[in-house]
N, C-alpha and C positions, 0 to 999 in steps of 0.2 A: 226872874221875869225877863231880864235883859237877854239871857240865853235863849228863852222861848221866842222873843221877838226876832232875834238874829236868825233863829231856825226858820221862822216864817218867811223872812226876807230871802234867805238862801233858797227855800223851797219855791217861792214865787219866781225868783230869777231863773231857777232850773226849769220851771214850767214854761216861762217865756222863751227860753232858749230852745226847748224841745218843740215849741210851736212856731219857731222862726221860719219865715218864708224861704224856701229853697232858692239857691242862686239861679238855677235854670229858669225860674219863672220870669226873670228879667231878660229882655231881648239881648242887651249888650253882654251880659254875663253868659248867656246861653251860647252866643257866638264864640266866646273864648273857651268855654268848657267843651264844646263840640264843634271844632272848626271843620269847614267844608273839606279840607284836605284829608281828614281822617274819618269823618262820619257822614252818613245820611241821617237826617232827622225829620221828624214831623211834630207839629205843635198844635194844640187846640186850647181855646179858652172861651168861656161863656158865663153869663150871669145866671144864677139860680132863679128859676121861674116859680111862680106861685103854685103850690101843690106838688112840686117836684122835690124828690129827696136828693140829698148830697150824693149818695152812692149811685143813683141812676144817672145824675148829671156827669159824674166822673167817669162812669163806664161809657157813656156816649162820647165824651171828649177823648177817651183813650182810643176809641175806634176812629174818631176823626184824625187823631195824630198818626195812627197807623196808615190810614187811607192816604193822608197827605205824603207820608214817607214813600209809599208805593208809587203814588202818582209822580213824585219828584224823580224817582228812578226811571219810570216809563218815559216821561217827557225828556229827560236828559239823554236817555238812550237814543230816542228818535232824533233829537236835536244834534247830538254829536255825530251820529252816523251820517246824517244829511250833510253837515258841514264838512266832514272829512272825505266824502266820496270824490270830490274834485281834486283831492290832494294825494290819492293813492292809485296804484295800478288797477287795471280792470278786474283782475281776479279778486283782489282784496275788496274792491268796491262791491262786486256782486255778493261776496260773503257778508259784507256789512249790511247790505240791503236785505238779504235773506234773514240775517240775525235780527234786524230791526222789526221786520214784519212777523217773525216767528215769536218774538218776545211776548209773553203772556202775563203771568203773575210771578213776581219775584218770590223765591223761597226765603222767608225772613229768618234765616239761621242767625242765632245770636241776638235776636230782637229783644230789646229791653224797654220797659215802660215805667213811668212813674206819674203819680197824680198828686194833686194838692188842692185843698179847698180853703180859701180865705174867708173865715167866718165874719170878719168885720165888713169886707166888701161884698160878701155873698157871691164870690166869684170862684169858678172852678178852673183848674189848669191841668193839662196832660202833656206829657212828652214821650215820644217814641224815638229810639235811636238804634243804629246798627253800625258796628265798626267795619270800615271798608276792608281792612286787611283780613278780617275773619271771612268776609264775603269772598275775597280773592282765593283764600285757602280752600273754602268750601266748594266754590265753583270749579276750581282747577281739579280738585279731587273728583268732582262729578264728571268732568270731561275725561279723566283717566278711567273712571268706571264705565262710561259710555263706550270708550274704545274697547275695553275688555269684553263687555256684554255683546256689542255688535260683532266682534270677531267670533264669539261663540255661536251666534245665530248664523253667521255666514258659513262656519264650519259644518253646522247641522244641515244647512241648505245644500251644500256641496255633496254631503253624504247621500241625501235623497236624490240628487241629480245622478249620481253614480248608479243608484238603484232604479233609475228611470221612473221615479215616483214624482211626477211633475206637480201634482196638487200640493203635496206636503213640502216640496222644495219651494214653491211659490209662497206658501204660508210662512216658511222660515225666512225667506228673503224679505217679505212684506213686514215681518215682525220688527225689522230694523227701522222702518220708516218713522214711527212715532219717536224713536230714539234720536233720529237725525234732527227732528224738530226741537226736541228738548236740548240737544247739544247746541243748536243754533241760539237758543235762548241763553244758555250758559255762556256761550261765546260773546254774546252782546254785553253781558255784565263784565266779563274779564277784559274785553277790549275797552269798555268805558273806564275801567279802573286802571288802565295802562299797565296791565300785567302781562306776563308771557302767555301767548296763545298758541304755543307749539303743538298742542294736542289736536287742534282743529285740522291740521294738514292731514293727519292719519285718518281722521273721521271723514274728511272729504274724499280721500282715496277709497275708503270703504263704501261711501255712497255711490261712487262711480262703479265699483264692483257689483254692488247690489242692483243698480239700474240695468247694468249689462246682463246680469243673471236673469232678471225678470224678462227682459226683451228676448232672450234666447228661449225662454220657456213659453212665453205668451206673446207671440209676434202679432203686431197690429200696426198697419200703416197710419191709422188715425187720419184718414184723408178728409173726414167730415166732422162736424161738431157732434153729431150723434155717436160716431165711433169713439171719439175722445171721451164723451160722457159715459159710454158703456164700459170703456177700459177703466176709468176712474172708479165707477160704481163697483165693478168686479173686484178691484184691489181693496176697496174699503170693506166689502163683504167678506173677503178672505180673512180680514183682521178681526172683524166684530162677530162673525157668525150670525146667528139669529138675534137681531137686536130689536127689542120690542119697545124701546123708549122713544118718545116724541123728540124729533130733531127739527130745529129751525135752520134754514139755509140763510146764512148771513151774506156779507158783501164779498165780491171778488173784484179786487182792485189792482190797478197797474203798478207794478214794481212796489216801491215803498211810498207812493204818493198819496195813498188813501182815496184816490179818485177812481170812479167807475167810468163806464163807457158803453156805447151801443153793443160791443161784444159782451160786456158783463151782463147786460140785460138778456141777450140771446142765450148766453151760456147758462145762466141761472134757470131760465125757463126749461131748456133742454135737459139740464142736469136733474132738476126736480122730477121731471117725467121719467127719466131713466132710473133714478133711485127708487121710485115707487113701483114702476112696472117691471124693471129688470132686477132690482136688488131687494125688493120687498121691505124697504125702509118706510117708516112713518115720518114723513117730512112735510114741511110747509115753508114757503118763502115769504109769507105774510108777516110783517112786523106786528108786535102786540100793541094794544092801545096804551095811551099815555098812563104811566104809573102802574101798568100791569106787571106781574111777577115775571122776571127774566126766565127764558127757557132753560131747562136743565142741561141740554146739549145743543151745541151750535156747530154747524159745518160751514166753514168759510175758507177763503184762500186768496192767493195772489197769482198774477201771471206776468211773464217777461218775454221780451223778444229775444230769441236765441238763434242768431243767424237768420235762416229763412223760415224758422218755425216760431210758434208761440208756445211757450212752456207754461203749463198750469199746475200749481201745487194746491191741493185741498187738504184740510185737516179737520178732523172731528174732535172737539174738545168738551170736557166736562166743565161747565161754566163755574161750578162751585170752587174749583181749585185751579182751573186753567190747564190741567194736564191733557195732553193729546192722547186719545184712545186709538186713533187710526189716522193714517195719512197716505195719500197716493199722488203720483205725479205722471203727467202725460204731455204729449206735444201734438200739434197739428200745423199744417202749412199756413203761413200768413197769406199765401196766394189764394186759398179758399175764401178767406175773408175779403180780400181785395176784389175778387171776381163778383162778390155780392155787395160791394160797397158798404162793408161793415167795419167801422173804425174801432181799434182797440185802445184808443185814447180819447178823452173828451175833446170837443172842438177847439177849446182854448188852452190846450195842455201847456204850451210853451210859456204863456203869460201866467197861468195858474201855478206852474212849478216855481217860477221866480217869486211869486207872492208867498208861496209856502215857505221858501227859504227865509223870507223876511219875518214871517210869523214865528218861525222856530228860533229866531235869534232873540235872546233875552226874554224868552217866554217866562211868565210868572210861575214860580214854584215856591213852596214853603211860605205861602201867604197867610197861613193860619185860618183860612176859611174854605169851606167846601162849596162848590158850585156845580150843579148838574144842568145840562142843556140837551134837549132832544126835540125831535119833530114828531108829527103824527105818523111817520114811517120809521121811527127810531133814530138812533144816532150813529149807526154803523154804516157810514158812507151810503145813505139812502139815494135811490133813484126816483126822480119825479119826471113824469111825462107831461107833454103839452096838455094844458087845461086841468091838470091835477091841482088840488088845493093843498097848500102848505100851511101848517099850524106849528107854532113854536111854544115850548114849555120849558120852565126853569124851576129849580129848587135850590135854596141856599140854607145854610145852618146858622146864619147870623143876620142881625139887622144891618142893612147896607143900602148903597145906591147901585143901580143897575144900568149898564149901557150895552146895547146889542146893535151890531153893525152887520149888514148884509153886503159882502164884497161880491158883486155880481159878475156874470160871465164876460161881460163886455168891458170890465174894468171900473164900472161905476161903483160908488160906495153909497149905500142908503142907510141913514141913521134911523133904525126902527124904534129904539127905546133909548131915551137919554135922561140920566139922573132920576130914574124912577125909584122912589123910596120904597124899600121893602121893609115894612114895620114888623114888630114882634108878632102881630096877628097872622103874618104870612110865612114866618120862619119855619123851615122843615115841612112846608106844604107845597103841593104842586101849584104853580102859578101859570095860567095860560096867558100868553101875550095876546092882547085884544086884536091886533092886526091879523088879517087873513090874506094870503097871497095866492094868486093863480099862476101856474107855470106857463110862461110864454117866451118866445124868442127874445134875445139871443140865447142859444143853448150852450151848455158846457159846465165846467166845474165852478161852483160858488162856495163861498165860505161864510158860514154863520158864526160870528165871533161874539161871545158874551163875556163881559167883565163885570166884576162886583168888587166894591171896596167901601170902607167905612166913611170915607170922605167924598164929597161931591166931586165929579169929574171936571176937568178943565174944559171950557166950551170949545166946540168945533164950529168952523165956518161952514154954513150950509145954505142951499138955495132950494126953495120949494118948487117942484115941477110935477105935474100930473098927480098931485096929492101926496107926494113923497118928499122927504128932506134929503136931497143929494149933497154929500160932503164934497166940498171944493178943494180940500187939501190932499196932498199925496199920502201914500200908505205909511211912510216913515213918520210923518208928522202926526197922523191919526194914532198910530201905535204909541208914540211918545206922549201924546196928550191923554191917552187912555190908560197906559200902564203907569205913567207918572214916575216919580223917583223911587229909588231902591227902598225897600221896607226898612224902617229905622226904629220901630218900637212895637210892643205887643198890641197896642191899640190900632196900629196901622194895618188893618186886615185887608187882604186882597185875594182875588182868585180869577182865573180865566178858563174858559172852555171853548172849544171850536168843533163844529160839525162840518164836514165836507159833504156838500150836496151836489149831485150831478143831474143836470136837466137835459132833456133830449126830446126830439120830435117823436110823437106817438106813432107806433106801428100797429096795424090791424091784422097781421098775419105772422105765423111762425114758420121758420125755415131752418131745418136742421141738416 
């Protein structure tokens, strides 16, 4: 009998040990097991809701953890490249900017996940992690492969040039363009992890060679916006062939600022027309309605001032995996824009750029909560013209308090939502912010900043004018009171999202 009782005790102890809570569930233990110096991590936790199964909850949390990991990498890439640009030479700075804007979705090589459900607390947990050294090895190998593949395409193109087969030579040269965009994304990761980026020098040399080859085969002065759009459309067409899928034209923003401009507006309008009429593409520049399914393919880009020219890079991507299908690059004289009084930066660019630097410093990552923020024109650097109506939408995956601030073009700060409690009835649902705004002067880049956290926010000092609560404290104070202290526990959940909105005077005519 004693032996039997002893057996039961040992069996019970064994079951208790097997059901023991994993160390990574605890915030402090997690920091020790997966230090920032060695890992990117994502974490998710939530309570089991009535009618929900454990497996469904854990699968959701696993996706939350993966999404948080990816978001952490994206935010860190943008933040680090922005901070470093003032510390490096011009060539490296341009490479960093290009890498930052080209960065799409990280290849989660070596991704591992783990889940746990606490039956007593009815709480689910999920962890996702990636070893940084494995990422370095993977992306450096990718850069080597891009070098090899691009060299092969160039060799094929040169063979066609010798045969005077211009069309196939152009196709071979253009087949390198998506590879350059992918290489820039890989470069962003390798740079971020402070590893050797020697391979990018050869890739940059190949890019110069490819651009020269294209210019020799298809000369175009691009003296007008229409000619630039025609050149870009032709380059995309050579890469895609007959492309019957629907494409949405996204934003075209200045350098790595995520800011649009009067030029952006003119370019998108002219480019859409050329893509449809000249390229036979099925495209639209209209953003989907709130909560609508994302488009399968998106065409977006950036532009830069390069001497006396404006250089435009456009890339067609598969939204599901972020992979570039085609890319094209062209230039046009800045003088053409100057003659027509078309600015390629927002009216308040200098001030807005300084604010962006402050936003990116100590931005919240790994907060354990997901927060989405968008407008009735989407969240991809939308443009609002005079008298347009602006609506704001959010979605969170946890009970929380919400704060939304509009950092306006003239430097004013309007507190739109403060300590709004998002209860369990609104979790994972689209919430429309009641306030509706009409676009009016002053025009320029504005920042819609949303923060969510499980604790109430520290009060801000405001003054009510014209029906709005204007914040009287400076940006650093607002960010300090909104972001609060560094996350210290599982229960201290935080998230932030920002949408750059560019407002401008309405025009009633098109000029290409």
